[in-house]
N, C-alpha and C positions, 0 to 999 in steps of 0.2 A: 422817357420820360414824357409823363402825359399831365395836362390840363384835366379837371374834371370836375362833372356839377352834377349835383345829385338835388331832387328839388323835395318837398313834402310833397303828402297825399293833397291832393287836388288844392295845390301851392297854400296851405294855412297856414298861418303864422304861428307855428308853433312855438318857434325857440324867440318869439317876443315877450315869452316867458321865462324870468329869470332860471326860475330852478331846472328847467330844463333844458336852456341854453349851456349852464352850468353842466350838467351830467353829461350831456351830448358833447361839450369840448374836453372832458374829462377824457372820455372813451377816444375823442380825434386825437387827442393829445397822448396815450398811451402806445408804446413802442409794440405792446404785442398786440393790438389792432391791427398794425400792418404787415407784421411778421417778417421776413427778410426784406419786403421793399420798404422806400426810404421816404416819409412825408416832408417836402422839402418847404413846403409853406400852403398853409389854408387862413378860410374865413367862413364862421359860419354867422349866415344872414336869417331874417327874421321865418323865412321860405325855403331857403336854399344853403346850399354848402358848394365851396369850389375849394379844390386841392390840385397840390402840384406835386406828382407822385414819381419818383423814379423806382419802377418796375425792381423787383429779384428774381427769382424763377419762378414764382410763382404765376398765373395766368391773371390779368387783370380783373375778369369775371369775377374771380374766386375771392381777391383781396376784396373788393368792393362789396360783393356780398357777405363778406366777413365783417368788413367795419358797419354798412348798414342793418346787419343782424345784433351786432354786440351793441350800437346806439341802439336798438330798438328794443333789448332788453332792459339795458338799463334804464331807459325813460319808461318803460312799462314796472321795472320794480321799484324804481325811487320817485318817481312823480305820479306813479297809476293812471300811467297812458293805457286811453283804451285803443286797440285797431292798431294799422301799422303806422308809423310814421312817415315815412317815404315811400315815394313813388317806386313802382318796379323797376324803373329802366332808368339809364345813367347816361349821361352826355359825356364823350372822351375827343382829346385833341390830342393827336400825339407830336409832341414838337418835334422839328425839323433842325437839321442842323443848324441852321444859320438863327434861327431864332434863340436871343438872347434868357436865358435862364432866370436871370433875375427882373428882365422887364416883366417878362411873364408873372413872375412872385410878384413885382411892384401893384402887376394893374388887378391880382387876386384881392390884396388887402386894402387897397382903395377901393375896395365894394362898397363898403359902407360909407363913404365920403362921397363917389360916385348917386349913391340911392339918396341922398340927403339925409343920413341919418346922425351923422357928426360932421363936422367941420374939419377934423383933424384923425386920422389912424390911429393916433396914440389915445383917442378918447374913445375907442371902438375896444371892447375888452375879449373878444370871442376870436382872436386870429392869433396864428403864429407865425415864424420862419427861421429857419436855420440859420441865417446869416445873424438872429439877432443875440447868437452865443460866445460867451468872448475869445475862445479864438478863433472868430471867424469875422471876415468884414463886415460892417454895416449894410443891409439893405436898405433903409431909405437915404 
């Protein structure tokens, strides 16, 4: 289980643009983006992305490269974006056995509130968590 962060190139606020944020969110939400990994929670901020990922058989680097590549292609095709949207690297933190997964997910989705973008997580459109499904306990 990993807490992941990747930033936009030069920390540009690419996803302050509604169309770009929607395109990227569709890619993030697509199961095919993650193959056999499972994205448990995520938030797309104006200049970065956070995710909580449970790895499958693929190495983390390959999963992140696919995500960034899929998002890049979609942004180029749909929004006419020039150049790479993402910084080349990403930050990962492997969760320890004693770290509460839902607490990490809450931290991720509360990012827009801490950044002062909204007063409530529910007012921010670019996030999701598996605990919001009807068959799971609520995250918030």
